C-alpha positions as CSV (number, residue, x, y, z in Angstrom):
1,X,-84.4,-28.9,11.6
2,X,-87.9,-29.9,12.9
3,X,-91.2,-28.2,12.6
4,X,-91.4,-24.3,12.5
5,X,-91.5,-22.6,15.8
6,X,-90.6,-25.8,17.8
7,X,-87.3,-24.4,19.1
8,X,-88.9,-21.1,20.0
9,X,-91.7,-22.7,21.9
10,X,-89.4,-25.0,23.8
11,X,-87.1,-21.9,24.7
12,X,-90.0,-19.8,26.0
13,X,-91.5,-22.6,28.1
14,X,-88.1,-23.4,29.6
15,X,-87.1,-19.8,30.5
16,X,-90.6,-18.7,31.5
17,X,-90.5,-21.3,34.3
18,X,-87.5,-19.5,35.9
19,X,-88.2,-15.9,34.9
20,X,-89.3,-14.8,38.3
21,X,-86.3,-16.5,39.9
22,X,-84.0,-14.6,37.5
23,X,-84.9,-11.4,39.4
24,X,-85.3,-12.9,42.8
25,X,-81.7,-14.2,42.8
26,X,-80.5,-10.7,41.9
27,X,-82.6,-9.1,44.7
28,X,-81.3,-11.7,47.2
29,X,-77.7,-11.0,46.3
30,X,-78.0,-7.3,47.4
31,X,-75.1,-5.1,47.0
32,X,-72.9,-8.0,46.0
33,X,-74.5,-7.8,42.4
34,X,-72.7,-4.3,42.0
35,X,-69.2,-6.0,41.6
36,X,-69.9,-8.0,38.5
37,X,-72.1,-5.1,37.2
38,X,-69.2,-2.5,37.2
39,X,-66.8,-5.1,36.0
40,X,-68.7,-5.9,32.9
41,X,-69.7,-2.3,32.3
42,X,-66.2,-1.2,32.0
43,X,-65.4,-4.3,29.8
44,X,-68.3,-3.3,27.4
45,X,-68.2,0.5,27.4
46,X,-64.5,1.0,26.4
47,X,-64.9,-1.1,23.2
48,X,-68.2,0.6,22.3
49,X,-66.5,4.0,22.6
50,X,-63.5,2.8,20.4
51,X,-65.9,1.4,17.9
52,X,-67.8,4.7,17.8
53,X,-64.6,6.6,16.8
54,X,-63.9,3.9,14.1
55,X,-67.4,4.1,12.8
56,X,-67.3,7.9,12.7
57,X,-64.1,7.6,10.6
58,X,-65.5,4.9,8.2
59,X,-68.9,6.7,7.7
60,X,-67.7,10.4,7.3
61,X,-69.2,11.3,10.7
62,X,-72.8,10.0,9.9
63,X,-72.5,7.7,13.0
64,X,-70.4,8.3,16.1
65,X,-70.0,7.1,19.7
66,X,-73.4,8.5,20.5
67,X,-75.0,6.0,18.2
68,X,-72.9,3.0,19.3
69,X,-73.7,3.7,23.0
70,X,-77.4,4.2,22.3
71,X,-77.6,1.0,20.4
72,X,-75.7,-1.1,23.0
73,X,-77.8,0.4,25.9
74,X,-81.1,-0.1,24.1
75,X,-80.5,-3.7,22.9
76,X,-78.9,-4.6,26.3
77,X,-81.9,-3.3,28.2
78,X,-84.3,-5.2,25.8
79,X,-82.3,-8.4,26.1
80,X,-81.8,-8.2,29.8
81,X,-85.6,-8.0,30.3
82,X,-87.0,-10.1,27.5
83,X,-84.1,-12.2,26.4
84,X,-83.7,-15.9,27.1
85,X,-80.1,-16.0,28.2
86,X,-79.5,-13.0,30.4
87,X,-75.8,-13.7,30.8
88,X,-75.3,-12.9,27.1
89,X,-73.8,-9.4,26.7
90,X,-74.8,-7.3,23.6
91,X,-72.9,-4.6,22.0
92,X,-71.8,-3.0,18.6
93,X,-68.9,-5.1,17.4
94,X,-66.1,-4.9,14.9
95,X,-67.9,-6.8,12.2
96,X,-70.9,-4.2,12.3
97,X,-68.4,-1.4,12.0
98,X,-66.8,-3.2,8.9
99,X,-70.1,-3.8,7.3
100,X,-71.3,-0.1,7.8
101,X,-68.1,1.1,6.3
102,X,-68.9,-0.9,3.1
103,X,-72.5,0.3,3.1
104,X,-71.4,3.9,3.4
105,X,-68.8,3.6,0.6
106,X,-71.4,2.1,-1.7
107,X,-73.9,4.7,-0.8
108,X,-71.8,7.8,-1.3
109,X,-70.8,6.6,-4.8
110,X,-74.4,6.3,-6.0
111,X,-76.1,9.7,-6.8
112,X,-79.5,8.2,-6.1
113,X,-78.5,7.6,-2.5
114,X,-75.5,9.7,-1.5
115,X,-74.5,10.4,2.0
116,X,-77.9,11.9,2.8
117,X,-79.8,8.6,2.3
118,X,-77.0,6.4,3.6
119,X,-78.8,5.8,6.9
120,X,-82.2,5.3,5.3
121,X,-80.7,2.6,3.0
122,X,-78.7,1.1,5.9
123,X,-82.2,0.9,7.6
124,X,-83.5,-1.1,4.9
125,X,-80.4,-3.5,5.0
126,X,-81.3,-3.8,8.7
127,X,-84.9,-4.5,8.1
128,X,-84.0,-7.4,5.7
129,X,-81.2,-8.6,8.1
130,X,-83.8,-8.7,10.9
131,X,-86.3,-10.5,8.9
132,X,-83.8,-13.3,7.9
133,X,-82.7,-13.7,11.5
134,X,-86.4,-14.1,12.5
135,X,-86.8,-16.8,9.8
136,X,-83.7,-18.6,10.9
137,X,-85.1,-18.7,14.4
138,X,-88.5,-19.8,13.2
139,X,-87.0,-22.8,11.2
140,X,-84.7,-23.8,14.0
141,X,-81.6,-23.0,12.2
142,X,-79.6,-22.6,15.5
143,X,-79.2,-26.4,15.5
144,X,-76.6,-26.3,12.9
145,X,-74.2,-23.9,14.8
146,X,-72.3,-27.1,16.1
147,X,-71.1,-27.5,12.5
148,X,-69.0,-24.4,12.9
149,X,-65.9,-26.0,14.7
150,X,-62.9,-24.6,16.3
151,X,-61.2,-23.8,13.0
152,X,-64.0,-21.5,11.9
153,X,-64.1,-19.7,15.3
154,X,-60.3,-19.3,15.6
155,X,-60.1,-18.0,12.0
156,X,-62.8,-15.5,12.6
157,X,-61.1,-14.4,15.9
158,X,-57.8,-14.0,14.2
159,X,-59.3,-12.0,11.3
160,X,-60.8,-9.6,13.9
161,X,-57.3,-9.4,15.5
162,X,-55.6,-8.6,12.3
163,X,-58.3,-5.9,11.6
164,X,-57.6,-4.4,15.1
165,X,-54.0,-4.2,14.4
166,X,-54.8,-2.7,10.8
167,X,-57.0,-0.1,12.5
168,X,-54.4,0.9,15.1
169,X,-51.6,1.2,12.4
170,X,-53.9,3.2,10.1
171,X,-54.9,5.4,12.9
172,X,-51.3,6.2,14.0
173,X,-50.2,6.9,10.5
174,X,-53.3,9.2,10.1
175,X,-52.1,11.2,13.2
176,X,-49.2,12.4,11.0
177,X,-51.6,13.7,8.3
178,X,-54.4,16.2,7.7
179,X,-57.8,14.7,8.1
180,X,-60.0,14.9,4.9
181,X,-62.6,17.3,6.1
182,X,-60.2,19.5,8.1
183,X,-58.9,23.0,7.0
184,X,-55.3,22.6,5.9
185,X,-54.6,26.2,6.9
186,X,-55.4,25.7,10.6
187,X,-52.5,26.2,13.0
188,X,-52.5,22.6,14.3
189,X,-51.8,21.4,10.7
190,X,-48.5,23.3,10.3
191,X,-45.6,20.9,9.8
192,X,-44.1,21.3,13.3
193,X,-47.4,20.8,15.1
194,X,-48.5,18.0,12.7
195,X,-45.3,16.2,13.5
196,X,-45.6,16.9,17.2
197,X,-49.1,15.4,17.1
198,X,-47.8,12.3,15.4
199,X,-45.1,11.9,18.0
200,X,-47.3,12.4,20.9
201,X,-49.9,9.9,19.4
202,X,-47.1,7.3,19.1
203,X,-46.2,7.8,22.8
204,X,-49.8,7.7,24.0
205,X,-50.6,4.7,21.8
206,X,-47.6,2.5,22.9
207,X,-47.8,3.8,26.4
208,X,-51.5,2.5,26.8
209,X,-50.5,-0.8,25.2
210,X,-47.8,-1.2,27.7
211,X,-49.5,-0.1,30.8
212,X,-52.7,-2.0,30.0
213,X,-50.9,-5.2,29.4
214,X,-49.0,-4.9,32.6
215,X,-52.1,-4.1,34.7
216,X,-54.0,-6.9,33.1
217,X,-51.5,-9.4,34.8
218,X,-51.7,-7.6,38.2
219,X,-53.0,-10.8,39.9
220,X,-49.6,-12.5,39.5
221,X,-47.7,-9.5,40.8
222,X,-45.5,-10.1,43.9
223,X,-46.2,-6.7,45.4
224,X,-49.4,-5.3,46.9
225,X,-52.4,-6.8,48.7
226,X,-54.7,-9.3,47.2
227,X,-57.6,-6.9,46.9
228,X,-55.4,-4.2,45.3
229,X,-53.9,-6.6,42.6
230,X,-57.5,-7.9,41.9
231,X,-58.7,-4.2,41.5
232,X,-55.9,-3.4,39.2
233,X,-56.5,-6.6,37.1
234,X,-60.1,-5.9,36.8
235,X,-60.2,-2.2,36.2
236,X,-56.6,-1.5,35.2
237,X,-57.4,-1.0,31.5
238,X,-60.0,1.8,31.9
239,X,-57.9,3.3,34.6
240,X,-54.9,3.4,32.0
241,X,-57.3,5.2,29.6
242,X,-58.0,7.8,32.2
243,X,-54.3,8.1,33.0
244,X,-53.1,8.6,29.5
245,X,-55.9,11.1,28.8
246,X,-54.9,13.1,31.8
247,X,-51.2,13.0,30.6
248,X,-52.3,14.3,27.2
249,X,-53.0,17.7,29.0
250,X,-49.6,17.9,30.4
251,X,-48.2,19.7,27.5
252,X,-46.7,23.2,27.1
253,X,-49.1,26.0,26.8
254,X,-47.7,27.1,23.4
255,X,-49.0,23.8,21.9
256,X,-52.2,24.3,20.1
257,X,-55.3,23.1,21.8
258,X,-56.0,20.6,18.9
259,X,-52.7,18.8,19.6
260,X,-53.1,16.0,20.4
261,X,-56.3,15.2,18.4
262,X,-59.2,14.0,20.4
263,X,-62.3,12.1,20.0
264,X,-64.7,13.5,17.5
265,X,-68.3,13.1,18.5
266,X,-71.3,15.5,18.2
267,X,-73.2,16.1,21.5
268,X,-76.3,14.1,21.9
269,X,-78.6,17.2,21.7
270,X,-77.0,18.5,18.6
271,X,-78.9,18.1,15.2
272,X,-76.2,15.7,13.9
273,X,-77.1,13.3,16.7
274,X,-80.8,13.9,16.6
275,X,-81.4,13.2,13.0
276,X,-80.9,9.4,13.1
277,X,-84.0,9.1,15.4
278,X,-86.3,10.2,12.5
279,X,-84.3,8.4,9.8
280,X,-87.5,6.2,9.2
281,X,-89.1,9.2,7.5
282,X,-86.4,9.0,4.7
283,X,-86.6,5.3,4.2
284,X,-89.5,6.0,1.8
285,X,-87.2,8.1,-0.3
286,X,-84.9,5.2,-1.2
287,X,-85.6,3.9,-4.8
288,X,-87.1,0.4,-5.0
289,X,-84.1,-1.0,-6.9
290,X,-81.8,-0.1,-3.9
291,X,-84.5,-1.4,-1.4
292,X,-84.2,-4.8,-3.2
293,X,-80.5,-4.5,-3.5
294,X,-80.2,-4.2,0.2
295,X,-81.0,-8.0,0.3
296,X,-77.4,-8.8,-0.8
297,X,-75.5,-7.1,2.1
298,X,-78.4,-8.2,4.4
299,X,-77.7,-12.0,3.6
300,X,-74.1,-11.3,4.6
301,X,-74.9,-9.5,7.8
302,X,-77.6,-12.0,8.8
303,X,-75.1,-14.9,8.5
304,X,-72.4,-13.0,10.4
305,X,-74.9,-12.2,13.3
306,X,-76.1,-15.7,13.3
307,X,-72.5,-17.1,13.7
308,X,-71.3,-14.3,16.0
309,X,-74.4,-14.2,18.3
310,X,-74.5,-17.9,18.5
311,X,-70.9,-18.4,19.4
312,X,-71.0,-15.7,22.1
313,X,-74.1,-17.4,23.6
314,X,-72.3,-20.7,23.6
315,X,-69.2,-19.2,25.3
316,X,-71.4,-17.6,28.0
317,X,-73.0,-21.1,28.6
318,X,-69.9,-23.4,28.6
319,X,-70.6,-26.6,30.5
320,X,-67.7,-25.9,32.7
321,X,-70.0,-23.1,34.2
322,X,-72.6,-25.7,35.2
323,X,-75.6,-23.4,34.5
324,X,-78.8,-24.7,35.9
325,X,-81.4,-22.9,33.8
326,X,-82.1,-23.8,30.1
327,X,-80.5,-22.2,27.0
328,X,-82.7,-20.3,24.6
329,X,-80.7,-20.0,21.4
330,X,-83.7,-20.0,19.0
331,X,-85.7,-17.5,21.0
332,X,-82.7,-15.2,21.4
333,X,-82.0,-15.3,17.7
334,X,-85.7,-14.3,17.1
335,X,-85.2,-11.4,19.6
336,X,-82.0,-10.4,17.8
337,X,-83.9,-10.1,14.5
338,X,-86.5,-7.9,16.2
339,X,-83.8,-5.7,17.8
340,X,-82.0,-5.4,14.4
341,X,-85.2,-4.1,12.8
342,X,-85.6,-1.6,15.6
343,X,-82.2,-0.3,15.3
344,X,-82.5,0.1,11.5
345,X,-85.6,2.1,11.9
346,X,-83.9,4.4,14.5
347,X,-80.8,4.9,12.4
348,X,-78.6,3.0,14.9
349,X,-76.0,0.3,14.1
350,X,-77.3,-3.0,15.5
351,X,-75.9,-4.9,18.4
352,X,-75.3,-8.6,18.8
353,X,-73.7,-10.9,21.3
354,X,-70.1,-10.0,21.8
355,X,-66.8,-11.8,22.9
356,X,-65.1,-11.8,25.2
357,X,-67.5,-9.8,27.3
358,X,-70.3,-12.6,27.3
359,X,-68.1,-15.3,29.0
360,X,-66.4,-12.7,31.3
361,X,-69.9,-11.9,32.6
362,X,-70.6,-15.4,33.5
363,X,-67.2,-15.8,35.0
364,X,-67.7,-12.7,37.1
365,X,-70.9,-14.2,38.5
366,X,-69.4,-17.6,39.5
367,X,-69.5,-18.4,43.2
368,X,-66.1,-19.2,44.6
369,X,-66.3,-22.2,47.2
370,X,-63.0,-21.5,49.0
371,X,-64.9,-21.4,52.3
372,X,-66.4,-24.8,51.7
373,X,-63.0,-26.2,51.0
374,X,-61.4,-24.5,54.0
375,X,-64.1,-25.7,56.4
376,X,-63.7,-29.3,55.2
377,X,-59.9,-29.0,55.8
378,X,-60.4,-27.7,59.3
379,X,-62.7,-30.7,60.0
380,X,-60.1,-33.2,58.7
381,X,-57.4,-31.5,60.8
382,X,-59.7,-31.6,64.0
383,X,-60.3,-35.4,63.4
384,X,-64.0,-34.9,63.0
385,X,-66.4,-37.6,61.9
386,X,-67.4,-37.8,58.3
387,X,-71.0,-36.9,59.5
388,X,-69.7,-33.6,61.0
389,X,-67.6,-33.0,57.9
390,X,-70.6,-33.2,55.6
391,X,-72.7,-31.0,57.9
392,X,-70.1,-28.3,58.0
393,X,-69.7,-28.2,54.3
394,X,-73.3,-28.1,53.7
395,X,-73.8,-25.3,56.2
396,X,-71.0,-23.1,54.6
397,X,-72.2,-23.8,51.2
398,X,-75.8,-22.7,51.9
399,X,-74.5,-19.5,53.2
400,X,-73.5,-18.6,49.6
401,X,-75.9,-16.7,47.2
402,X,-77.1,-19.8,45.4
403,X,-77.9,-22.9,47.3
404,X,-77.1,-26.2,45.9
405,X,-79.8,-28.6,44.6
406,X,-81.0,-31.5,46.7
407,X,-79.5,-33.9,44.2
408,X,-76.1,-32.2,44.5
409,X,-76.2,-32.3,48.3
410,X,-77.2,-36.1,48.2
411,X,-74.3,-36.9,45.9
412,X,-71.8,-35.0,48.1
413,X,-73.3,-36.8,51.2
414,X,-72.8,-40.2,49.7
415,X,-69.2,-39.4,48.5
416,X,-68.2,-38.2,52.0
417,X,-69.8,-41.1,53.8
418,X,-68.0,-43.6,51.5
419,X,-64.8,-42.7,53.5
420,X,-64.4,-44.7,56.7
421,X,-64.5,-42.9,60.1
422,X,-61.1,-43.7,61.1
423,X,-57.9,-41.6,61.2
424,X,-56.1,-43.8,58.7
425,X,-58.7,-43.4,56.0
426,X,-60.0,-39.8,56.6
427,X,-56.7,-38.1,55.6
428,X,-57.2,-39.5,52.2
429,X,-60.4,-37.4,51.6
430,X,-59.6,-34.4,49.4
431,X,-62.2,-31.7,49.8
432,X,-61.1,-29.9,46.7
433,X,-61.8,-33.0,44.6
434,X,-65.2,-33.5,46.2
435,X,-66.3,-29.8,45.4
436,X,-65.1,-30.1,41.9
437,X,-66.8,-33.5,41.3
438,X,-70.0,-33.2,43.3
439,X,-70.6,-29.4,43.6
440,X,-69.2,-27.9,40.4
441,X,-68.9,-24.2,39.8
442,X,-72.1,-22.5,40.3
443,X,-73.1,-19.2,38.6
444,X,-75.5,-16.6,40.0
445,X,-77.9,-16.7,37.1
446,X,-79.9,-13.5,37.0
447,X,-80.9,-10.5,34.9
448,X,-80.0,-7.5,37.1
449,X,-76.2,-7.2,36.3
450,X,-76.9,-7.1,32.6
451,X,-79.7,-4.7,33.1
452,X,-77.8,-2.3,35.3
453,X,-74.6,-2.3,33.0
454,X,-76.8,-1.6,30.0
455,X,-78.4,1.3,31.9
456,X,-74.9,2.7,32.8
457,X,-73.8,2.4,29.1
458,X,-76.8,4.4,28.2
459,X,-75.9,7.0,30.9
460,X,-72.6,7.5,29.2
461,X,-74.3,9.2,26.4
462,X,-74.8,12.2,28.7
463,X,-71.0,11.9,29.5
464,X,-70.1,12.7,25.8
465,X,-68.5,16.1,26.8
466,X,-66.1,14.2,29.0
467,X,-65.6,11.3,26.5
468,X,-64.7,13.7,23.8
469,X,-61.5,14.6,25.9
470,X,-60.0,11.2,25.1
471,X,-57.1,11.5,22.5
472,X,-57.8,9.3,19.5
473,X,-54.3,7.9,19.9
474,X,-55.3,6.3,23.1
475,X,-58.1,4.6,21.3
476,X,-55.7,3.4,18.6
477,X,-53.6,1.9,21.4
478,X,-56.7,0.3,22.8
479,X,-57.3,-1.3,19.5
480,X,-53.9,-2.8,19.5
481,X,-54.4,-4.0,23.2
482,X,-57.6,-5.8,22.2
483,X,-55.7,-7.5,19.4
484,X,-52.9,-8.5,21.7
485,X,-55.2,-9.7,24.5
486,X,-57.2,-11.8,22.2
487,X,-54.1,-13.9,21.1
488,X,-53.5,-16.1,24.2
489,X,-55.8,-19.1,24.2
490,X,-56.2,-19.0,20.4
491,X,-54.6,-22.4,19.4
492,X,-54.2,-21.0,15.8
493,X,-51.8,-18.4,17.1
494,X,-50.0,-20.8,19.4
495,X,-49.5,-23.1,16.4
496,X,-48.1,-20.1,14.4
497,X,-45.5,-19.5,17.0
498,X,-44.7,-23.2,17.2
499,X,-43.5,-23.0,13.6
500,X,-40.8,-20.6,14.5
501,X,-39.3,-22.8,17.2
502,X,-36.3,-24.6,16.1
503,X,-36.3,-28.4,16.5
504,X,-33.7,-28.5,19.3
505,X,-35.8,-26.1,21.4
506,X,-39.2,-27.7,21.1
507,X,-38.6,-29.6,24.5
508,X,-39.1,-26.2,26.1
509,X,-42.9,-26.4,25.1
510,X,-43.2,-29.7,26.9
511,X,-41.7,-28.4,30.1
512,X,-44.6,-26.2,30.9
513,X,-48.3,-26.6,30.6
514,X,-49.2,-27.2,26.8
515,X,-52.1,-28.1,24.6
516,X,-52.6,-31.8,24.2
517,X,-52.0,-31.9,20.4
518,X,-48.4,-31.2,20.6
519,X,-47.8,-34.7,22.0
520,X,-50.6,-36.5,20.1
521,X,-50.0,-35.1,16.6
522,X,-46.7,-35.2,14.5
523,X,-45.1,-31.8,14.0
524,X,-45.4,-32.0,10.2
525,X,-49.1,-32.5,10.5
526,X,-49.3,-29.5,12.8
527,X,-47.2,-27.4,10.4
528,X,-49.3,-28.4,7.3
529,X,-52.7,-27.7,9.2
530,X,-51.4,-24.4,10.5
531,X,-50.1,-23.2,7.0
532,X,-53.4,-24.1,5.4
533,X,-55.1,-22.0,8.1
534,X,-52.8,-19.0,7.5
535,X,-53.5,-19.3,3.6
536,X,-57.2,-19.2,4.3
537,X,-56.8,-16.3,6.7
538,X,-55.0,-14.3,4.1
539,X,-57.8,-15.1,1.5
540,X,-60.4,-13.8,4.2
541,X,-58.3,-10.8,4.9
542,X,-57.8,-10.0,1.3
543,X,-61.4,-10.1,0.6
544,X,-61.9,-7.1,3.1
545,X,-59.7,-5.0,0.8
546,X,-61.9,-5.5,-2.2
547,X,-63.7,-2.2,-3.0
548,X,-67.5,-2.7,-2.4
549,X,-67.0,-6.5,-2.9
550,X,-65.4,-6.5,0.6
551,X,-69.0,-6.8,2.0
552,X,-68.8,-10.5,1.0
553,X,-66.1,-11.1,3.6
554,X,-68.2,-13.4,5.7
555,X,-68.8,-15.7,2.7
556,X,-65.4,-17.7,3.2
557,X,-66.4,-18.5,6.8
558,X,-69.6,-20.1,5.6
559,X,-67.8,-22.2,3.1
560,X,-65.6,-23.6,6.0
561,X,-68.6,-26.0,6.9
562,X,-68.2,-27.8,3.6
563,X,-64.3,-27.5,3.6
564,X,-64.2,-29.0,7.1
565,X,-66.8,-31.8,6.5
566,X,-65.5,-32.9,3.0
567,X,-62.0,-31.7,2.2
568,X,-59.9,-31.7,5.4
569,X,-60.8,-35.4,6.2
570,X,-59.1,-36.4,2.9
571,X,-55.9,-34.4,3.8
572,X,-55.4,-35.2,7.5
573,X,-55.8,-38.3,9.6
574,X,-59.0,-38.4,11.4
575,X,-57.6,-38.7,14.9
576,X,-55.2,-35.9,14.2
577,X,-57.9,-33.7,12.7
578,X,-59.9,-34.4,15.8
579,X,-57.1,-33.1,18.0
580,X,-56.2,-30.0,16.0
581,X,-60.0,-29.1,15.6
582,X,-61.2,-30.2,19.2
583,X,-64.2,-28.5,20.5
584,X,-62.5,-28.0,23.9
585,X,-59.1,-26.5,25.0
586,X,-57.3,-29.4,26.7
587,X,-54.0,-28.8,28.5
588,X,-51.4,-31.3,29.7
589,X,-49.1,-30.5,32.6
590,X,-45.4,-30.0,31.8
591,X,-42.8,-32.7,32.6
592,X,-39.3,-31.2,32.6
593,X,-37.5,-34.4,33.0
594,X,-39.3,-36.3,30.3
595,X,-39.7,-33.5,27.8
596,X,-36.8,-34.3,25.6
597,X,-37.9,-37.9,25.2
598,X,-41.2,-37.0,23.4
599,X,-41.8,-37.6,19.9
600,X,-42.7,-33.9,19.4
601,X,-38.9,-33.2,19.7
602,X,-37.3,-33.8,16.2
603,X,-33.9,-35.1,17.3
604,X,-32.7,-35.8,13.8
605,X,-33.3,-32.4,12.3
606,X,-30.7,-29.8,12.2
607,X,-31.4,-26.0,12.8
608,X,-27.9,-24.6,12.5
609,X,-26.7,-25.6,16.0
610,X,-24.8,-28.7,14.9
611,X,-21.4,-27.1,15.4
612,X,-22.0,-27.5,19.2
613,X,-23.6,-30.2,21.2
614,X,-27.1,-29.4,22.8
615,X,-25.6,-30.2,26.1
616,X,-23.3,-27.0,25.9
617,X,-26.5,-24.9,25.6
618,X,-28.2,-26.8,28.5
619,X,-25.2,-26.1,30.6
620,X,-25.2,-22.4,29.8
621,X,-28.9,-22.3,30.8
622,X,-28.1,-23.9,34.0
623,X,-25.5,-21.3,34.7
624,X,-27.6,-18.4,33.7
625,X,-30.3,-19.6,36.0
626,X,-27.9,-19.9,38.9
627,X,-26.2,-16.4,38.5
628,X,-27.5,-13.0,38.7
629,X,-27.5,-10.4,35.9
630,X,-24.3,-9.0,37.2
631,X,-22.6,-12.6,37.3
632,X,-22.9,-13.2,41.1
633,X,-23.5,-16.9,41.8
634,X,-26.9,-17.7,43.5
635,X,-26.2,-20.1,46.4
636,X,-29.1,-22.5,46.4
637,X,-29.7,-24.5,49.6
638,X,-31.5,-27.9,49.7
639,X,-34.2,-28.6,52.4
640,X,-31.8,-30.0,55.0
641,X,-29.2,-27.2,54.6
642,X,-31.8,-24.6,55.2
643,X,-33.1,-26.3,58.1
644,X,-29.7,-26.2,59.9
645,X,-28.8,-22.8,58.5
646,X,-26.1,-24.0,56.1
647,X,-25.5,-23.1,52.5
648,X,-23.6,-25.0,49.6
649,X,-20.0,-24.1,49.4
650,X,-18.3,-23.8,45.9
651,X,-17.2,-27.4,45.7
652,X,-20.8,-28.6,46.5
653,X,-22.1,-26.1,43.9
654,X,-19.7,-27.6,41.3
655,X,-20.9,-31.0,42.3
656,X,-24.6,-30.1,41.8
657,X,-23.8,-28.9,38.3
658,X,-22.1,-32.1,37.5
659,X,-25.0,-34.1,38.8
660,X,-27.4,-32.0,36.8
661,X,-25.5,-32.6,33.7
662,X,-25.4,-36.3,34.2
663,X,-29.3,-36.4,34.8
664,X,-29.8,-34.1,31.8
665,X,-32.3,-32.0,33.7
666,X,-32.6,-28.3,33.7
667,X,-33.2,-27.1,37.3
């Protein structure tokens, strides 16, 4: 791992050289910096509010949305000013909520601690956790993060998805029951109103899931202008939360005010919210044996934060983003340890790097070069010389917020000048390829957007009176939405779905864009690898159900390093394992005509369709595609017939079907 402090010193030197520029770039951006700021603010605020309600439920109200907002704002501001990688977004995450739930269950069952000293004991856990993170940073432990491969990241992500679904289901079921601390004799807990509350909760929950999912895909809508579709896609989810909150007030006047149930959260100036700021005074009251016992959960939390924070930082600095400034993994880990200690002393749940907000932040700051490509195409159309072409591309690119480096411009100039200055050759120059190869995606690396969004999250604390109006059922729907939204792109999930596709239908996968392993790895190997992951996921999920011992749930993920390096190579071919556990997400373009000739399609297997030939099904699909829902035939014209205003008659239509059957291609 190298000599102590080596990584931290290198990180500090590297980031100190560009610290001033981090702020100058933001100032030069002017008002343009507000768009990514508000985008990442809404992406960060909603989960923090939802986790606050979950934390309140799991800790008997000891912690709530006030504390999650305060922690996210405080750590975000500290990191944006003093952190090494300012693109990394910090926040209270699901693993923190889970661990605090275990800490509360352990504390309330111990007479020496009880609920009164829960936050004080949790403070000691945070102190030990912070010290361990600091030691990991000092001894350069961040260099081993590469040993956590895709299998670990996807298993961890899938476990969080399962826990999101679990929380949503548990929340909806709870809407039909009486909360533990509530008065059963209250009007809203009479059977008819209890049942009404449950039904309304179900409607609001599924309503949010449906509308949020639809709005998330607004960019692909056919209707509306481009800016409207982009606005709905970026801010549709918080808008849907507002919409369903407003609809929750459209109920008959005879319905009790407490139906539907709403977010429970003390106001920031109430005693329940003010106590945690002085929890450090009670830390001395914790018995010594429990101070030492706090080392056990601290080890688990330190490992969890080490993994989660490092992965979030990696995702925010993917090589495809072409970041120009150095990383700072060791220094950021040191700062995370210090912030964890601070949160523990203030009675706040710690914050760490979060997904998917961190890569979302980097993506929102990426500079689009459409103007550069467009200017190049215009020059080509106008038969300009290559010198004029390069000059035009350079001028437009420099107008963007972040100018290219001299080396990048020189490489671009050489690439452009390689093309001969004659009409026959100039048409072969593809400006889009040049931009991708010689001027890759550029990100406006600065600190202001992270700083401003953290300040806005902190300002939400004073908006608690409004936040309390959100129905809890809407938050349960948001948990389910987060779970659903995390599934696309997870190869583990895609392989699970692959297991349910019958052999005769697997060619459908190859017709569209698909991950590379489906063509390079035999299906039996894919199935075996996936089933092994499913079994391991069930083990990890089962550990979370163990009373008190559930605090050890991060342990199976640490064991994955040894399993991946020593056991899996003995069970699977090295090339196949490399494809299934690849570090990058590689896609292959679909080929409808050749899809049924791939080895991925098991032609010899039977799935119950043997009574009819596959061609019968393909013919039916062709007819389905060429008819409307009410059975009307769609007349499809080829390019020539469209040009002269003709359409195919019925005999030509029948002939097309015959040709399609002969070519065995689905149109």
